[in-house]
Wavefront OBJ file of the C-alpha trace (Angstrom):
o trace
v 15.406 9.199 5.791
v 12.294 7.304 4.581
v 10.756 4.062 5.927
v 13.542 2.266 4.617
v 15.915 3.807 6.831
v 18.240 5.248 4.120
v 18.174 8.514 2.333
v 16.947 7.437 -0.978
v 18.416 11.021 -2.210
v 21.717 9.890 -1.070
v 22.649 7.702 -4.122
v 23.046 8.062 -7.955
v 20.087 7.873 -10.088
v 19.419 5.037 -11.073
v 21.233 2.852 -8.843
v 20.540 -0.815 -7.446
v 20.946 -0.124 -3.460
v 21.450 -3.304 -1.696
v 20.850 -3.176 2.085
v 23.154 -5.295 4.384
v 20.826 -5.932 6.992
v 18.244 -7.320 4.616
v 21.212 -9.609 3.028
v 22.498 -10.612 6.498
v 19.088 -11.740 7.773
v 18.917 -14.112 4.468
v 22.376 -15.314 4.891
v 21.592 -15.962 8.929
v 18.582 -18.234 7.551
v 20.606 -19.952 5.278
v 22.996 -20.720 7.728
v 20.194 -22.204 9.815
v 19.552 -24.802 7.219
v 22.840 -25.741 6.663
v 23.218 -26.672 10.156
v 19.714 -28.222 11.015
v 19.725 -30.429 7.263
v 23.660 -31.064 6.997
v 23.576 -29.794 3.244
v 26.337 -27.287 1.655
v 24.631 -24.059 0.178
v 26.202 -22.576 -2.729
v 25.868 -19.138 -4.195
v 24.515 -19.443 -7.818
v 26.486 -16.401 -9.340
v 24.069 -16.753 -12.292
v 21.430 -15.062 -9.832
v 23.827 -12.880 -7.840
v 27.153 -11.568 -8.451
v 27.543 -8.636 -6.370
v 31.082 -9.231 -5.493
v 31.647 -6.573 -3.130
v 29.073 -8.224 -0.666
v 31.395 -11.533 -0.719
v 33.258 -10.809 2.173
v 30.151 -10.971 3.914
v 28.331 -13.668 2.164
v 31.186 -16.044 2.259
v 30.945 -16.141 5.693
v 27.944 -17.933 5.811
v 28.077 -20.000 2.449
v 30.673 -22.908 1.699
v 31.190 -21.325 -2.027
v 30.106 -20.441 -5.447
v 28.419 -22.356 -8.495
v 29.121 -20.858 -11.941
v 28.019 -21.431 -15.494
v 31.276 -20.967 -17.253
v 34.910 -20.297 -17.070
v 34.444 -16.499 -16.327
v 31.790 -17.064 -13.097
v 34.234 -19.671 -12.002
v 37.157 -17.570 -11.960
v 35.326 -14.705 -9.970
v 33.936 -17.258 -7.567
v 37.828 -18.548 -6.634
v 39.146 -14.724 -6.788
v 36.468 -13.036 -5.044
v 34.431 -15.547 -2.845
v 36.812 -18.523 -2.116
v 35.544 -21.792 -0.570
v 34.501 -24.542 -3.472
v 33.853 -24.020 -6.777
v 31.244 -25.788 -8.451
v 30.894 -25.400 -12.327
v 27.950 -26.220 -15.067
v 27.309 -25.778 -18.442
v 25.321 -27.314 -21.332
v 28.513 -27.398 -23.027
v 31.899 -26.593 -22.402
v 34.279 -25.305 -25.453
v 37.934 -26.627 -25.335
v 39.416 -23.404 -24.566
v 37.004 -22.717 -21.510
v 37.753 -25.953 -19.997
v 41.215 -25.357 -20.162
v 40.229 -21.881 -17.932
v 37.864 -23.936 -15.853
v 40.331 -26.559 -14.721
v 42.398 -23.740 -13.153
v 39.173 -22.743 -10.770
v 36.772 -25.792 -10.231
v 36.500 -28.188 -7.318
v 33.603 -29.741 -9.086
v 32.215 -29.765 -12.634
v 28.712 -31.051 -13.768
v 28.355 -32.267 -17.275
v 25.062 -31.929 -19.122
v 25.833 -35.119 -21.078
v 27.667 -38.265 -20.874
v 29.208 -37.099 -24.213
v 30.784 -34.244 -22.615
v 32.366 -36.023 -20.000
v 33.674 -38.641 -22.093
v 35.140 -35.629 -24.329
v 36.645 -34.053 -21.117
v 37.578 -37.052 -19.021
v 41.361 -37.699 -20.013
v 41.849 -33.840 -19.944
v 40.376 -33.899 -16.551
v 42.477 -36.548 -15.426
v 45.702 -34.441 -16.223
v 44.096 -31.444 -14.260
v 46.533 -29.311 -12.302
v 43.717 -29.852 -9.133
v 41.914 -32.739 -8.342
v 38.396 -32.061 -9.692
v 35.287 -34.248 -8.623
v 32.897 -34.578 -11.970
v 29.127 -35.384 -11.813
v 26.568 -35.544 -14.612
v 23.235 -33.146 -14.469
v 20.131 -35.423 -15.039
v 16.695 -34.815 -15.945
v 14.131 -35.740 -13.946
v 11.331 -35.277 -16.010
v 8.931 -33.784 -13.387
v 7.878 -30.465 -14.304
v 6.710 -28.403 -11.278
v 6.759 -24.906 -12.472
v 4.138 -22.901 -14.481
v 6.633 -21.064 -16.790
v 7.706 -23.087 -19.689
v 10.624 -20.799 -20.293
v 11.964 -21.588 -16.759
v 11.096 -25.435 -16.753
v 14.299 -27.766 -17.595
v 12.306 -30.827 -17.488
v 9.974 -29.367 -20.732
v 9.754 -31.765 -23.429
v 12.311 -31.591 -25.616
v 14.511 -29.911 -22.820
v 18.636 -29.629 -23.822
v 19.505 -29.693 -20.035
v 20.469 -32.528 -18.177
v 20.493 -36.123 -19.158
v 17.146 -38.565 -19.109
v 17.371 -41.769 -17.545
v 16.593 -43.495 -21.006
v 19.496 -41.757 -22.580
v 22.076 -43.434 -20.169
v 24.010 -46.188 -21.665
v 26.466 -48.499 -20.011
v 29.549 -47.178 -18.969
v 28.388 -43.505 -18.867
v 28.724 -43.332 -15.239
v 31.883 -44.852 -15.134
v 34.156 -42.186 -13.155
v 31.895 -39.914 -12.433
v 31.076 -38.794 -8.548
v 28.105 -37.001 -8.334
v 24.135 -36.194 -9.781
v 23.181 -33.065 -10.413
v 19.347 -32.079 -11.076
v 18.097 -28.583 -11.343
v 14.378 -28.487 -12.155
v 12.867 -25.495 -9.844
v 12.335 -22.215 -10.116
v 11.067 -19.596 -7.361
v 9.452 -22.730 -5.795
v 8.465 -23.838 -2.383
v 9.896 -27.552 -0.670
v 6.820 -29.061 -2.106
v 8.162 -29.086 -5.470
v 11.368 -30.336 -4.321
v 9.424 -33.287 -2.583
v 8.051 -33.819 -6.177
v 11.604 -33.549 -7.656
v 13.242 -36.216 -5.444
v 10.624 -38.712 -5.829
v 10.881 -38.687 -9.633
v 15.021 -38.144 -9.156
v 15.019 -41.817 -7.015
v 12.786 -43.614 -8.703
v 14.818 -42.964 -11.899
v 18.343 -42.269 -10.822
v 18.328 -43.830 -7.091
v 20.260 -47.491 -8.571
v 23.477 -45.171 -9.575
v 23.777 -43.449 -6.595
v 25.699 -46.250 -4.459
v 29.187 -45.478 -5.904
v 28.668 -41.828 -5.583
v 29.759 -38.896 -3.412
v 27.836 -36.001 -3.662
v 23.943 -35.091 -5.193
v 23.575 -31.337 -6.046
v 19.749 -30.433 -5.769
v 20.312 -27.296 -7.984
v 18.556 -23.884 -7.274
v 15.345 -22.393 -7.484
v 14.446 -22.965 -4.092
v 12.993 -19.760 -2.371
v 14.091 -20.528 0.961
v 13.956 -16.840 2.210
v 10.453 -16.170 1.081
v 8.452 -15.573 4.095
v 5.848 -18.480 3.263
v 8.662 -21.276 2.427
v 8.489 -23.954 4.344
v 11.737 -24.441 5.773
v 10.836 -27.304 8.211
v 9.888 -29.574 5.065
v 13.025 -28.659 3.363
v 15.153 -29.624 6.242
v 13.077 -32.920 6.980
v 13.621 -33.837 2.942
v 17.393 -33.299 3.099
v 17.635 -35.095 6.167
v 15.905 -37.967 5.257
v 17.685 -38.338 1.787
v 21.337 -38.101 3.682
v 19.411 -40.716 6.065
v 18.897 -43.087 2.940
v 21.997 -42.215 1.616
v 24.743 -41.457 4.310
v 27.519 -41.757 2.145
v 26.554 -38.627 -0.001
v 27.044 -34.785 0.524
v 23.996 -32.736 -0.258
v 24.417 -29.533 -1.777
v 21.964 -26.437 -2.950
v 22.802 -23.862 -5.099
v 20.237 -21.083 -5.114
v 21.057 -17.543 -6.268
v 17.578 -16.008 -5.463
v 17.320 -16.706 -2.396
v 20.659 -15.504 -1.210
v 19.589 -11.871 -2.187
v 15.634 -12.234 -2.187
v 14.238 -8.811 -1.126
v 17.573 -7.286 -0.158
v 17.832 -4.641 -2.791
v 15.999 -1.481 -4.515
v 16.315 0.315 -7.990
v 15.603 3.620 -7.361
v 15.302 6.186 -10.285
v 13.910 9.230 -11.044
v 10.837 10.661 -13.411
v 12.305 12.571 -16.117
v 9.412 13.474 -17.901
v 5.554 13.166 -18.294
v 3.751 12.650 -21.546
v -0.046 12.097 -22.409
v -1.444 9.545 -24.594
v -4.732 7.883 -23.441
v -3.575 8.976 -20.020
v -0.036 9.937 -18.087
v 2.837 8.230 -19.183
v 6.135 9.005 -16.602
v 9.419 8.519 -18.559
v 12.084 7.066 -16.264
v 15.855 7.243 -15.748
v 15.760 3.344 -15.827
v 14.472 0.745 -18.190
v 12.568 -2.679 -17.938
v 14.406 -4.231 -20.876
v 17.913 -2.544 -20.114
v 17.934 -2.744 -16.144
v 15.118 -5.393 -15.093
v 14.567 -7.509 -18.107
v 13.029 -10.167 -15.920
v 10.314 -7.696 -16.145
v 9.681 -8.748 -19.696
v 10.839 -11.846 -19.940
v 9.286 -13.601 -16.721
v 7.008 -11.440 -17.093
v 6.145 -9.600 -13.661
v 5.220 -6.506 -12.318
v 7.845 -5.356 -9.830
v 6.458 -3.347 -6.681
v 7.090 0.213 -5.954
v 7.230 1.777 -2.521
v 3.780 3.836 -1.870
v 2.467 2.828 -5.054
v -0.507 0.838 -5.783
v -2.452 -1.132 -8.667
v -3.710 0.873 -11.478
v -7.012 2.803 -10.277
v -6.170 1.774 -6.643
v -4.957 5.639 -5.931
v -5.803 8.930 -7.222
v -3.283 9.521 -9.735
v -2.383 6.346 -12.532
v 0.489 6.466 -14.604
v 1.785 4.278 -17.244
v 5.723 3.961 -16.380
v 8.237 3.605 -19.137
v 11.719 3.110 -19.576
v 14.263 5.431 -21.184
v 14.967 3.274 -24.366
v 13.692 3.740 -27.689
v 11.924 0.036 -27.525
v 8.220 0.793 -27.674
v 7.443 -2.297 -25.515
v 10.068 -0.848 -22.657
v 6.822 -0.365 -20.346
v 7.330 -1.428 -16.551
v 3.377 -1.346 -15.829
v 0.438 1.164 -14.689
v 1.001 2.089 -11.080
v -1.187 4.359 -9.065
v 0.043 6.986 -6.458
v -1.701 9.314 -3.827
v -0.449 12.547 -5.204
v 0.596 13.385 -8.716
v 4.068 12.508 -9.792
v 6.451 15.456 -10.501
v 9.397 15.551 -12.756
v 12.639 14.919 -10.606
v 10.768 12.923 -8.086
v 12.118 9.380 -7.243
v 10.838 6.205 -7.125
v 12.025 2.976 -5.453
v 11.674 -0.480 -6.783
v 11.642 -3.466 -4.566
v 13.375 -6.845 -4.742
v 16.048 -5.626 -7.346
v 18.913 -7.320 -5.972
v 18.966 -10.687 -8.060
v 18.625 -10.979 -11.876
v 19.098 -7.499 -12.378
v 22.746 -6.729 -12.467
v 23.772 -10.049 -13.321
v 21.490 -9.455 -16.773
v 21.392 -6.150 -17.409
v 22.779 -4.520 -20.857
v 23.709 -1.121 -22.198
v 20.955 -1.236 -25.218
v 20.970 2.062 -26.696
v 23.962 3.407 -24.981
v 21.693 3.661 -22.029
v 24.298 3.630 -18.731
v 23.929 0.978 -16.476
v 22.893 1.770 -12.915
v 24.976 2.314 -10.215
v 25.527 -0.200 -7.595
v 25.209 0.685 -4.161
v 25.315 -0.748 -0.085
v 23.232 0.399 2.811
v 25.448 -0.004 5.928
v 23.632 -2.242 8.514
v 24.282 0.148 11.438
v 24.870 3.492 10.187
v 22.306 3.191 7.366
v 24.373 5.324 5.147
v 24.386 4.515 1.531
v 27.955 3.918 -0.054
v 28.441 3.954 -4.054
v 30.294 0.958 -4.844
v 30.516 1.462 -8.718
v 29.158 3.883 -11.413
v 29.185 3.149 -15.206
v 29.876 5.608 -17.975
v 30.950 5.844 -21.417
v 33.646 3.079 -21.372
v 31.745 0.600 -20.070
v 29.247 0.911 -23.021
v 32.143 1.275 -25.682
v 34.119 -1.949 -24.387
v 31.349 -4.111 -25.015
v 31.764 -3.730 -28.725
v 34.652 -3.108 -31.139
l 1 2 3 4 5 6 7 8 9 10 11 12 13 14 15 16 17 18 19 20 21 22 23 24 25 26 27 28 29 30 31 32 33 34 35 36 37 38 39 40 41 42 43 44 45 46 47 48 49 50 51 52 53 54 55 56 57 58 59 60 61 62 63 64 65 66 67 68 69 70 71 72 73 74 75 76 77 78 79 80 81 82 83 84 85 86 87 88 89 90 91 92 93 94 95 96 97 98 99 100 101 102 103 104 105 106 107 108 109 110 111 112 113 114 115 116 117 118 119 120 121 122 123 124 125 126 127 128 129 130 131 132 133 134 135 136 137 138 139 140 141 142 143 144 145 146 147 148 149 150 151 152 153 154 155 156 157 158 159 160 161 162 163 164 165 166 167 168 169 170 171 172 173 174 175 176 177 178 179 180 181 182 183 184 185 186 187 188 189 190 191 192 193 194 195 196 197 198 199 200 201 202 203 204 205 206 207 208 209 210 211 212 213 214 215 216 217 218 219 220 221 222 223 224 225 226 227 228 229 230 231 232 233 234 235 236 237 238 239 240 241 242 243 244 245 246 247 248 249 250 251 252 253 254 255 256 257 258 259 260 261 262 263 264 265 266 267 268 269 270 271 272 273 274 275 276 277 278 279 280 281 282 283 284 285 286 287 288 289 290 291 292 293 294 295 296 297 298 299 300 301 302 303 304 305 306 307 308 309 310 311 312 313 314 315 316 317 318 319 320 321 322 323 324 325 326 327 328 329 330 331 332 333 334 335 336 337 338 339 340 341 342 343 344 345 346 347 348 349 350 351 352 353 354 355 356 357 358 359 360 361 362 363 364 365 366 367 368 369 370 371 372 373 374 375 376 377 378 379 380 381 382 383
């Protein structure tokens, strides 16, 4: 056993390992937020879609939110509850599938709403439709993740709304945050109400989107609850939704990998059986430096290594880390916070196999391997 309370050698390598005890801790907090604020929290499948955990997660959250037909079907079939769907644009065939699963659909533009409204009126199930809007208030520091950036394609600006565009719609949806605290939501709400408050009287719901880092240690939960309660007091006829994906799985999982080789070039390079570009792409996209249990910054400890992945991409480098003892071939490393935006974004680039998916039992602390991947998973992505 390690300080984690489970044996890191009892799972395949590489492997994503989700700790059920940590997952439940997050869910308990989210349940408290729902009860205190009156908001309804959805799991955003784009951030975390490990459906083996859904029997647990669905005990706490009211449903899922998806970005299209396949996520909508996954949510309906494996999670249950409410199924919300948003896409920057739907195709005709996709909408035919979505109509069988969705309870709510948020359209990105009045044009898409007009295009599909007759089809929705004859759908096999009642569907509440809304419009995603752009409050035009940027609060983040990374342009790649800013839906309010100039020229954004995401959401409709108030200046682009014409008479009749809201006819038949029952909700408004904004999504402007990314890994942010509730002070950013406060700024967004101010802009949202200033621009779109006049449309709320005839609505049934408002979706505050995702990016709320609710389960982060320094997150101001009290402010979040106050903001939602105050909003609901101003608009008592509206149901408020939040749809975090990252907050559900934040700090609940690991990526366990193995040192395959060590090569010298202006310092030692440790080659791992995992990959930044294939298995944790946000390391390159965000970018950010993930933490490794027991490791320090470059030069902080006695032995520093440049950690690289197993693909042929020259830039498949995770970063420089230092260790108390020299790394040896066969050593296992544990990257932290690897549950969200990893399994949902990974690839089989270079034919590198995907990490196995595992869970740690919250009571016995034993690791169960949920799924392993092989040649067929790579082959079936191609033709």
